[in-house]
C-alpha positions in Angstrom: 42.9 25.5 2.6 44.5 21.8 3.6 47.4 23.8 4.9 44.5 25.6 7.5 43.3 22.3 8.2 47.0 20.8 9.0 47.6 23.5 11.4 44.1 22.7 12.7 45.1 19.1 13.4 43.2 17.5 10.8 44.5 14.1 9.6 46.0 13.5 6.1 43.3 10.9 5.0 40.7 13.4 6.1 41.3 17.0 4.7 40.2 16.4 1.2 36.5 15.6 2.7 36.6 18.2 5.8 37.6 20.7 2.9 34.8 20.2 1.1 32.9 20.2 4.1 34.4 24.0 4.5 33.8 24.8 1.0 29.9 23.7 1.6 29.3 25.2 4.5 30.8 28.3 2.6 28.7 28.1 -0.3 25.7 27.7 1.9 26.6 31.0 4.2 27.7 33.2 1.3 24.4 35.3 1.5 25.7 36.3 5.2 29.3 36.9 3.8 29.4 40.8 4.9 33.2 42.3 3.1 32.8 45.6 5.6 33.6 43.0 8.7 37.1 41.6 6.9 38.5 40.0 3.7 37.3 36.6 2.5 39.7 34.5 3.9 39.3 35.5 7.4 35.8 34.7 6.7 37.0 31.2 5.1 39.3 30.7 7.8 36.6 31.0 10.6 34.4 28.7 8.6 37.3 26.1 8.1 38.1 26.2 12.6 34.6 25.7 12.6 34.2 22.6 10.4 37.3 21.3 12.2 36.7 21.5 15.3 32.8 19.8 14.6 35.2 17.2 13.0 37.0 16.7 16.0 34.2 16.1 18.2 32.6 13.3 15.8 36.0 12.1 15.4 36.4 11.2 19.1 32.8 9.4 18.3 33.4 7.8 15.3 34.5 4.0 15.1 36.1 2.7 12.2 36.9 -1.1 11.7 39.3 -1.6 8.8 37.8 -4.1 6.3 40.0 -7.3 5.9 42.3 -7.6 3.1 40.5 -10.1 1.4 36.9 -8.4 1.4 35.3 -8.4 -2.0 32.4 -5.9 -2.9 30.3 -7.1 -5.0 27.7 -4.5 -6.2 24.3 -5.8 -7.1 24.3 -4.3 -10.8 21.8 -6.0 -13.3 23.2 -7.9 -15.9 23.5 -6.4 -20.0 20.4 -8.4 -20.2 18.8 -7.4 -17.6 18.9 -3.7 -18.5 17.8 -4.9 -22.3 14.8 -6.3 -20.9 14.3 -3.1 -18.5 14.6 -0.7 -21.7 12.7 -2.7 -23.8 9.6 -2.8 -21.1 10.1 1.2 -20.4 9.4 2.0 -24.3 7.2 -0.4 -24.8 4.5 1.3 -21.7 5.8 4.7 -23.5 4.5 3.7 -27.0 1.4 2.0 -25.3 0.7 5.3 -23.5 1.0 7.2 -26.4 -2.3 4.9 -27.9 -4.6 5.6 -25.1 -7.2 8.2 -25.1 -5.9 11.4 -24.4 -8.1 11.8 -21.6 -7.5 8.5 -20.0 -3.4 9.0 -20.9 -2.8 11.9 -18.9 -4.2 10.8 -16.0 -1.7 7.6 -16.2 1.3 10.1 -17.2 0.5 12.5 -14.7 -0.3 10.1 -11.9 1.9 7.4 -12.0 4.6 8.2 -14.5 5.1 12.1 -12.5 4.0 11.4 -10.0 1.5 14.3 -8.7 -0.9 13.3 -6.3 -4.5 12.7 -7.7 -6.0 15.7 -5.7 -3.9 17.9 -7.2 -4.3 16.4 -11.1 -8.2 16.6 -10.0 -8.1 20.4 -9.1 -5.7 20.9 -12.6 -8.1 19.4 -14.7 -11.2 20.9 -13.1 -12.8 17.4 -12.3 -14.1 15.9 -9.0 -11.4 13.1 -7.7 -13.9 10.4 -7.8 -13.6 10.8 -11.4 -9.6 11.1 -11.8 -9.6 7.8 -10.0 -12.9 6.4 -12.2 -10.1 7.7 -15.2 -7.0 5.9 -13.7 -9.2 2.8 -13.4 -10.2 3.0 -17.6 -6.9 4.0 -17.9 -5.2 1.1 -16.2 -7.1 -1.2 -18.0 -6.9 -0.3 -21.1 -3.4 0.0 -20.6 -3.2 -3.5 -19.4 -5.2 -4.5 -22.5 -3.0 -2.9 -25.3 0.5 -4.2 -23.3 -1.4 -7.6 -23.3 -2.0 -7.2 -26.9 0.9 -6.1 -27.9 2.9 -9.0 -26.0 0.3 -11.4 -27.7 1.4 -10.2 -31.3 4.7 -11.1 -30.2 4.1 -14.1 -28.7 1.5 -15.3 -32.0 -0.9 -15.5 -29.2 -4.5 -13.9 -29.2 -6.2 -11.7 -26.5 -9.8 -11.5 -26.0 -11.7 -9.3 -23.0 -8.5 -9.0 -22.1 -7.5 -12.6 -21.3 -4.8 -14.6 -23.7 -5.8 -17.4 -26.2 -3.3 -20.1 -27.6 -2.0 -18.8 -30.8 -4.1 -18.8 -33.7 -4.9 -22.0 -36.0 -5.2 -20.0 -39.1 -1.6 -19.4 -39.7 -0.8 -22.9 -39.3 -4.0 -24.2 -41.8 -2.3 -21.8 -44.0 1.2 -23.4 -44.0 -0.4 -27.2 -44.3 -2.7 -26.3 -47.3 0.3 -25.3 -48.9 1.5 -28.6 -51.6 
C-alpha cells in the first residue's frame, strides 16, 4: 500500500494517514466489490489512486503552520482529587436512584440518565405525556431530598422539608453530660 502511495506522489509524512483512508474507503465499499470484474489488488489500487488524487487536491488548499519549538500543550485533565469527587458523586447518585420509588426512578433513569425523549418514555409506559412530566418532577424532588439527607448525614446537619439546618444539638448535649 505504501509503495503505491509513494509512486502516486504522496509525501512520506502523510502516507500512513492516506493508507488509513484507503483502508477505510475499502472497508466501506466492500459490499460493492465484484470479484468477476477483477482481482482484489486491482480494486484496492483503484481506491488508492482515487484517495491519493483527492489528497493532492486537498493538500494544495491546506495551509499548515509549524508550532514553535517552545510550544508546550497543556491538557486540561481533571486532577486525581477531582476524579475521585466525580466518582463519589456518581456513586451517590446511583445509590439514591435505587432508593427512589419504582415509577419515579424509572422516569429518571430513562429520561435523565439514558437520554430517552419524554414522549417515547410516555408511549412505552402507556401513560399520558403530562403524567410522565409530573412523575419526573416528583422524582427530581425526591432525588434532591434524598441527596440532601445523605449529605446532611455526612455533615452532621439535618434536613427538614428540603432545607438544611444547623447540626443537631443532641450529640453535643450527650457529650456535655458525660463526666
